[in-house]
C-alpha positions as CSV (number, residue, x, y, z in Angstrom):
1,X,0.1,0.1,0.0
2,X,1.2,3.2,-0.6
3,X,0.7,5.4,2.0
4,X,1.8,9.4,2.6
5,X,2.5,10.5,6.1
6,X,2.1,14.4,6.7
7,X,3.9,15.6,9.7
8,X,7.1,14.0,11.1
9,X,6.5,14.7,15.0
10,X,6.2,11.9,17.7
11,X,3.0,10.4,16.1
12,X,4.5,10.6,12.8
13,X,7.3,9.5,13.3
14,X,6.1,6.1,15.4
15,X,3.6,5.5,12.7
16,X,6.5,5.3,9.7
17,X,8.0,3.2,11.9
18,X,5.5,0.6,12.3
19,X,4.0,0.6,8.6
20,X,7.8,0.9,6.8
21,X,8.4,-2.7,8.9
22,X,5.3,-3.9,7.1
23,X,6.2,-4.1,3.1
24,X,4.1,-0.8,2.6
25,X,5.5,2.4,0.4
26,X,5.8,4.9,2.9
27,X,6.3,8.8,2.2
28,X,7.2,11.0,4.9
29,X,6.2,14.9,4.5
30,X,7.6,17.4,6.8
31,X,9.3,21.0,7.1
32,X,11.8,20.0,9.8
33,X,14.8,18.4,7.5
34,X,16.5,17.4,10.9
35,X,13.7,15.2,11.7
36,X,13.3,13.5,8.1
37,X,17.3,12.9,8.0
38,X,16.9,10.7,11.7
39,X,14.1,8.6,9.9
40,X,15.5,8.1,6.5
41,X,18.4,6.5,9.0
42,X,16.4,4.2,10.9
43,X,13.7,3.1,8.4
44,X,13.4,2.4,4.7
45,X,11.1,5.1,3.4
46,X,11.2,8.6,1.5
47,X,11.1,11.6,2.9
48,X,10.0,15.0,1.3
49,X,10.7,18.8,2.9
50,X,8.2,21.1,2.6
51,X,4.8,22.5,3.6
52,X,2.2,19.3,4.5
53,X,-0.6,20.9,2.7
54,X,0.9,22.9,-1.0
55,X,-0.1,20.8,-4.2
56,X,3.7,21.0,-5.3
57,X,4.9,19.1,-2.7
58,X,1.9,16.8,-2.0
59,X,2.7,15.9,-6.1
60,X,6.5,15.7,-5.5
61,X,5.4,13.0,-2.2
62,X,3.5,11.3,-4.8
63,X,0.7,11.8,-4.1
64,X,-1.1,11.6,-7.4
65,X,-0.9,7.4,-6.9
66,X,-1.6,7.3,-3.3
67,X,-3.7,4.8,-1.9
68,X,-3.7,7.0,1.8
69,X,-2.7,10.3,3.4
70,X,-2.5,10.6,6.9
71,X,-1.9,14.4,8.6
72,X,-0.9,14.2,11.6
73,X,1.1,17.4,11.6
74,X,0.6,19.7,14.8
75,X,-1.4,22.1,13.1
76,X,-5.3,21.5,12.6
77,X,-5.4,23.6,9.9
78,X,-2.5,22.2,8.1
79,X,-3.9,18.7,8.3
80,X,-7.4,19.8,7.1
81,X,-6.4,21.9,4.0
82,X,-4.0,18.9,3.1
83,X,-6.8,16.2,2.9
84,X,-8.8,19.1,0.3
85,X,-5.6,19.1,-1.9
86,X,-5.4,15.6,-1.8
87,X,-9.0,14.8,-2.6
88,X,-9.6,18.0,-4.7
89,X,-6.1,18.1,-7.3
90,X,-5.5,13.6,-6.7
91,X,-8.1,12.1,-5.5
92,X,-6.9,10.1,-2.8
93,X,-9.2,7.0,-1.9
94,X,-8.3,7.4,1.6
95,X,-8.1,10.6,4.1
96,X,-6.9,10.5,7.7
97,X,-6.4,13.3,9.8
98,X,-5.5,14.6,12.8
99,X,-8.0,16.9,14.9
100,X,-7.2,18.2,17.7
101,X,-9.7,21.2,18.4
102,X,-12.7,20.8,20.6
103,X,-14.5,23.6,18.1
104,X,-14.1,21.6,14.8
105,X,-15.2,18.2,16.1
106,X,-18.0,19.4,17.4
107,X,-19.5,19.7,13.8
108,X,-19.8,17.0,12.5
109,X,-21.1,18.5,9.3
110,X,-17.4,20.2,8.7
111,X,-16.5,17.2,6.9
112,X,-17.2,14.5,4.6
113,X,-16.4,14.6,0.7
114,X,-19.1,17.4,0.2
115,X,-17.4,19.4,3.0
116,X,-13.8,19.0,4.2
117,X,-13.6,15.9,3.2
118,X,-11.7,13.4,5.8
119,X,-12.5,10.0,6.2
120,X,-11.4,9.2,9.5
121,X,-10.9,12.4,12.1
122,X,-8.3,11.3,14.9
123,X,-8.5,13.1,18.1
124,X,-5.3,12.3,20.3
125,X,-6.4,13.9,23.3
126,X,-9.8,12.0,23.0
127,X,-7.8,8.3,22.7
128,X,-5.9,9.3,25.6
129,X,-8.7,10.5,27.6
130,X,-10.5,7.4,27.1
131,X,-7.6,5.3,27.7
132,X,-7.1,6.6,31.0
133,X,-10.5,6.6,32.3
134,X,-10.8,2.7,31.5
135,X,-7.6,2.7,33.9
136,X,-9.3,4.6,36.5
137,X,-12.5,2.1,36.5
138,X,-10.4,-0.9,36.8
139,X,-7.8,-0.4,39.6
140,X,-4.8,-2.7,39.4
141,X,-5.2,-2.9,35.6
142,X,-1.9,-2.1,33.3
143,X,-4.0,-2.1,30.4
144,X,-7.5,-2.1,29.8
145,X,-8.9,-2.1,25.3
146,X,-12.2,-2.7,23.7
147,X,-13.4,-4.8,21.1
148,X,-16.6,-5.4,19.9
149,X,-18.0,-1.7,21.4
150,X,-17.2,-2.8,24.3
151,X,-18.6,-5.8,24.8
152,X,-15.2,-8.1,25.3
153,X,-12.3,-6.3,26.8
154,X,-8.2,-7.3,26.5
155,X,-7.0,-6.7,30.3
156,X,-2.8,-6.7,31.2
157,X,-2.0,-7.5,35.1
158,X,0.7,-8.0,37.2
159,X,0.6,-11.5,38.5
160,X,1.3,-10.6,42.3
161,X,2.2,-13.3,44.7
162,X,-0.8,-14.8,46.7
163,X,-3.4,-14.9,43.7
164,X,-5.3,-17.8,43.5
165,X,-3.9,-18.6,40.1
166,X,0.0,-17.8,40.6
167,X,2.0,-20.9,41.2
168,X,-0.9,-22.8,38.6
169,X,-1.6,-23.9,35.4
170,X,-3.8,-22.5,33.4
171,X,-6.1,-25.5,33.3
172,X,-6.8,-25.0,36.2
173,X,-8.7,-21.8,35.8
174,X,-12.1,-22.7,34.7
175,X,-12.4,-24.6,38.2
176,X,-11.2,-21.4,40.5
177,X,-13.7,-19.5,37.9
178,X,-16.7,-21.9,37.2
179,X,-19.5,-20.0,35.1
180,X,-16.8,-17.5,34.2
181,X,-15.4,-17.5,30.7
182,X,-11.8,-16.4,29.7
183,X,-8.8,-16.2,28.2
184,X,-5.0,-16.2,28.6
185,X,-4.1,-14.7,25.1
186,X,-0.3,-14.0,26.0
187,X,2.0,-13.7,29.0
188,X,5.1,-11.9,29.3
189,X,7.6,-12.9,31.9
190,X,11.1,-11.1,32.6
191,X,9.8,-9.2,29.0
192,X,9.5,-12.1,26.7
193,X,6.8,-13.6,25.8
194,X,5.3,-17.0,26.3
195,X,2.5,-18.7,24.2
196,X,-0.1,-20.0,26.7
197,X,-0.6,-23.6,26.5
198,X,-2.9,-25.6,29.3
199,X,0.5,-27.1,31.6
200,X,1.6,-23.1,31.4
201,X,2.2,-21.9,35.2
202,X,1.7,-18.7,36.0
203,X,4.4,-16.9,38.0
204,X,4.9,-13.9,40.1
205,X,5.6,-10.9,38.0
206,X,4.4,-12.2,34.9
207,X,2.4,-9.5,32.7
208,X,-0.5,-11.4,31.9
209,X,-3.1,-10.4,29.2
210,X,-6.5,-12.1,29.7
211,X,-9.2,-11.4,27.6
212,X,-13.4,-12.1,28.8
213,X,-16.8,-10.0,28.7
214,X,-16.7,-6.9,29.9
215,X,-19.0,-8.1,33.0
216,X,-15.9,-10.6,34.0
217,X,-12.9,-8.4,34.0
218,X,-13.0,-7.9,37.8
219,X,-13.8,-11.8,38.6
220,X,-10.8,-12.8,36.7
221,X,-8.3,-9.9,37.8
222,X,-9.1,-11.3,41.2
223,X,-7.5,-15.1,40.6
224,X,-4.2,-12.9,39.4
225,X,-4.0,-10.7,42.2
226,X,-5.7,-9.3,45.4
227,X,-8.1,-6.8,44.4
228,X,-7.5,-3.6,44.8
229,X,-10.2,-1.0,46.6
230,X,-12.3,0.8,43.7
231,X,-11.1,4.0,42.7
232,X,-12.6,7.1,44.8
233,X,-10.2,10.1,45.2
234,X,-8.3,11.4,41.9
235,X,-5.8,14.2,40.8
236,X,-5.6,15.4,38.0
237,X,-2.1,17.7,37.3
238,X,-2.7,19.9,34.4
239,X,-6.0,21.4,32.9
240,X,-4.9,21.4,28.8
241,X,-7.4,19.4,26.4
242,X,-6.9,15.8,28.1
243,X,-6.9,16.5,32.0
244,X,-9.9,19.5,30.7
245,X,-11.6,15.9,29.4
246,X,-10.9,13.5,32.2
247,X,-12.5,15.6,34.6
248,X,-15.3,16.1,32.9
249,X,-15.6,12.6,32.2
250,X,-14.9,11.1,36.3
251,X,-16.3,14.6,37.9
252,X,-20.2,12.6,38.5
253,X,-18.7,9.2,39.9
254,X,-15.3,10.4,42.0
255,X,-14.3,12.4,43.6
256,X,-12.2,14.9,41.1
257,X,-9.1,17.8,42.0
258,X,-7.7,19.3,39.2
259,X,-4.2,21.2,40.2
260,X,-2.8,24.2,36.9
261,X,-0.6,26.7,36.9
262,X,-2.2,29.2,34.6
263,X,-4.7,31.7,36.5
264,X,-7.0,32.7,33.4
265,X,-7.5,29.0,32.1
266,X,-7.9,27.7,35.9
267,X,-10.4,30.3,36.1
268,X,-12.1,29.1,33.2
269,X,-12.3,25.7,34.3
270,X,-13.8,26.4,37.4
271,X,-16.6,27.6,35.7
272,X,-16.5,25.0,33.5
273,X,-16.5,21.9,35.6
274,X,-19.9,21.7,37.6
275,X,-18.5,19.2,40.4
276,X,-14.4,18.8,40.2
277,X,-12.1,21.0,42.4
278,X,-9.7,23.7,40.5
279,X,-6.9,24.4,42.3
280,X,-4.2,26.9,41.1
281,X,-0.4,25.9,41.4
282,X,1.9,23.8,40.9
283,X,1.0,20.1,40.5
284,X,5.2,19.5,42.6
285,X,4.4,21.7,44.9
286,X,5.3,19.2,47.9
287,X,3.3,21.7,50.5
288,X,0.1,22.1,48.0
289,X,0.2,18.0,47.8
290,X,-0.2,17.7,51.3
291,X,-2.6,20.3,52.3
292,X,-4.8,18.4,49.5
293,X,-4.7,15.8,51.2
294,X,-2.0,13.6,48.7
295,X,-1.8,10.7,50.5
296,X,-5.8,9.8,50.6
297,X,-5.4,10.1,46.9
298,X,-6.3,6.7,45.0
299,X,-4.8,7.6,41.5
300,X,-2.9,10.8,40.9
301,X,-2.6,11.4,36.6
302,X,0.3,14.4,35.6
303,X,-1.2,15.2,32.2
304,X,0.8,18.5,31.5
305,X,2.6,18.7,27.8
306,X,5.9,18.6,29.6
307,X,7.2,14.9,29.9
308,X,9.6,15.9,32.3
309,X,7.0,18.0,35.2
310,X,4.2,14.7,34.5
311,X,7.5,12.1,36.0
312,X,8.0,15.0,38.7
313,X,5.0,15.1,40.3
314,X,4.0,11.6,39.9
315,X,7.2,10.2,41.5
316,X,6.3,13.1,44.4
317,X,2.9,12.3,44.3
318,X,3.8,8.3,44.7
319,X,6.4,9.5,47.7
320,X,3.9,11.4,49.5
321,X,1.3,8.7,50.0
322,X,-0.7,8.3,46.7
323,X,-1.6,4.7,45.9
324,X,-0.9,4.6,42.2
325,X,0.1,7.0,40.2
326,X,0.5,8.0,36.1
327,X,2.5,9.9,33.6
328,X,1.9,11.3,29.7
329,X,5.2,10.9,28.3
330,X,5.4,11.7,25.5
331,X,9.1,10.2,24.7
332,X,9.6,6.8,24.0
333,X,12.8,6.5,25.4
334,X,11.4,7.6,29.1
335,X,8.6,5.0,29.2
336,X,9.9,1.9,30.1
337,X,12.5,3.8,32.0
338,X,10.5,5.4,34.4
339,X,8.0,2.5,34.5
340,X,10.6,0.6,35.9
341,X,10.7,2.9,39.3
342,X,8.2,4.7,41.7
343,X,5.8,5.2,38.6
344,X,3.0,3.1,38.3
345,X,2.0,3.9,34.4
346,X,3.7,5.6,31.7
347,X,0.9,6.7,29.4
348,X,2.3,6.8,25.5
349,X,0.0,9.1,23.1
350,X,1.9,7.6,20.4
351,X,0.6,4.3,21.2
352,X,-2.9,5.2,22.0
353,X,-3.0,7.1,18.8
354,X,-1.4,4.5,16.1
355,X,-4.1,1.9,17.5
356,X,-6.6,4.0,15.8
357,X,-5.0,4.4,12.2
358,X,-3.6,1.6,12.0
359,X,-7.2,-0.3,11.8
360,X,-7.6,2.3,8.5
361,X,-4.5,0.7,7.1
362,X,-4.8,-3.1,7.8
363,X,-6.0,-4.9,4.9
364,X,-9.5,-8.0,5.4
365,X,-11.7,-6.3,7.7
366,X,-9.7,-5.6,10.2
367,X,-12.1,-2.6,12.7
368,X,-10.1,-2.7,16.0
369,X,-6.3,-2.4,16.7
370,X,-4.7,-1.8,19.9
371,X,-0.5,-1.2,19.7
372,X,1.2,-3.2,22.6
373,X,4.2,-2.9,24.4
374,X,5.3,-0.4,23.1
375,X,4.5,-1.5,19.3
376,X,6.0,-5.0,19.4
377,X,2.6,-6.7,19.9
378,X,-0.9,-6.3,18.4
379,X,-4.3,-6.8,19.1
380,X,-6.8,-6.8,16.2
381,X,-10.7,-7.2,15.7
382,X,-11.1,-8.9,12.5
383,X,-14.3,-9.6,10.8
384,X,-14.9,-13.2,9.1
385,X,-16.8,-13.0,5.8
386,X,-17.5,-15.5,3.1
387,X,-18.1,-19.6,3.0
388,X,-16.0,-22.5,3.8
389,X,-14.8,-22.1,0.3
390,X,-13.9,-18.9,0.1
391,X,-12.8,-18.3,3.1
392,X,-9.7,-19.5,5.0
393,X,-11.7,-19.2,8.6
394,X,-15.1,-19.6,8.2
395,X,-16.5,-23.2,9.2
396,X,-13.7,-24.4,10.7
397,X,-12.5,-24.8,14.4
398,X,-10.4,-22.8,16.2
399,X,-7.5,-25.9,16.6
400,X,-7.2,-26.0,12.3
401,X,-6.3,-23.2,11.9
402,X,-2.9,-22.6,10.8
403,X,-2.0,-19.6,12.8
404,X,1.3,-18.0,12.6
405,X,3.5,-18.7,15.2
406,X,2.8,-16.4,18.6
407,X,-0.5,-15.9,17.5
408,X,-3.5,-16.9,20.1
409,X,-7.6,-16.5,19.0
410,X,-9.1,-14.9,22.4
411,X,-12.5,-14.8,21.6
412,X,-15.6,-14.2,19.1
413,X,-18.8,-11.8,19.3
414,X,-21.7,-13.2,17.3
415,X,-24.0,-10.5,17.4
416,X,-24.8,-10.1,21.1
417,X,-22.8,-13.4,22.5
418,X,-19.2,-12.8,23.1
419,X,-17.4,-16.5,22.7
420,X,-14.5,-17.6,24.7
421,X,-12.8,-19.6,21.6
422,X,-11.3,-23.3,22.6
423,X,-9.9,-25.7,20.3
424,X,-13.6,-26.9,19.2
425,X,-15.2,-23.2,18.7
426,X,-16.0,-23.0,14.5
427,X,-15.9,-19.7,12.8
428,X,-18.9,-18.0,11.7
429,X,-19.8,-16.0,9.3
430,X,-20.4,-12.1,10.6
431,X,-18.2,-12.9,13.6
432,X,-16.2,-10.5,14.8
433,X,-12.8,-12.3,16.0
434,X,-10.3,-10.9,18.3
435,X,-6.6,-11.8,18.4
436,X,-3.3,-11.3,20.1
437,X,-0.2,-11.4,17.8
438,X,3.3,-11.0,19.7
439,X,5.1,-10.6,16.9
440,X,4.5,-8.2,14.3
441,X,5.5,-9.5,11.4
442,X,3.2,-11.9,11.3
443,X,0.1,-9.2,10.7
444,X,0.1,-9.8,6.9
445,X,-0.4,-13.2,7.1
446,X,-3.4,-12.8,9.2
447,X,-4.5,-10.1,7.3
448,X,-4.9,-12.5,4.1
449,X,-6.6,-15.2,5.9
450,X,-9.6,-13.0,7.0
451,X,-9.6,-11.5,3.6
452,X,-12.2,-12.7,0.7
453,X,-11.7,-13.1,-2.6
454,X,-13.2,-10.0,-4.6
455,X,-15.8,-11.8,-6.8
456,X,-17.3,-12.7,-3.2
457,X,-17.9,-9.2,-2.6
């Protein structure tokens, strides 16, 4: 597939890295020649220096025969104009644009081929807000990912000493939890993937990815670790787009305090947020945190635009007694570094955004993609089409499928019914199949399994 990526920032660079390893023809456009040179040193891609919305730059980049343009520059306006230009002049089939400003997103009539021709709008702030919200709703989880409109969730937890299943084989899970259907999709032990078998024994400190219907998630988490108490008190550092949205989403169910250093923004937030307490101050001010009873806080979320400020305020909050701390971190090299210390969860906006973008790049009917473990692994939701003659999966038992190494089928959604995958489960046309891949290099093979001949469609 020939793809133009407009913008070599954090999201554009991460996306280029993900797609270049999958035999796509990638061209990246940016005005920053140094950023492009660094990308070209690492990846087998083309780069073009210039403004992403200018017709002659897009023509040089190959917009005339591109299959897709993904506009992820730091400017909403540049992204929108670039999508308009590629459609009007080059009739590029698929246009994806990053639009962050809520004022634009509030008017859906702006978007469409008769107005601004953006087929898919990506809002990183909204994606990160939803990601953090799910983590707050599931205390103890390292990652919570939705499939099939939220009917099924994939949850990552760290197995602790004393968890009922720790030290036991996976085959005993059914005895521990009669009536609850779940499947362990993957285990990471000391950073290395283990493909789960019935005889696999869960060890303390394993990172366990399991899949289950939404209503069963808490029960399964209780098998891996002592369940944390439900969260009640949340402190948010930073009143920007993400902090403001998160406070608005949580304030009806949680006690929310939001700290921001900007006087005017704090005043606006105090008027906008009905139940949240808005505090003017520095989230890394020890005296302020102690005054606000940080030791009784269940979750501290550092969500400013400054990585270093987020790391420092989260570490301070943890040292002063906050039960769980999260920090928004843009720089990929910081993420692993901080999670091995006092910070419980490092939130990567790029990873949250890239999964949403990849769903539109994947071949076959792939409707959801979640990038996992800094992009090394992936969970996808693919729809099975066809019949036993035209499809490699329809009408076959899960145990019969020749899946690539390191690939497991965790569950299927058939209408409103959630089916946890077993050896003898038969896939039917229309099933939403949720797969976990520990090695992204096998994605093209999985995509081919879910493709059907054009004549069938």
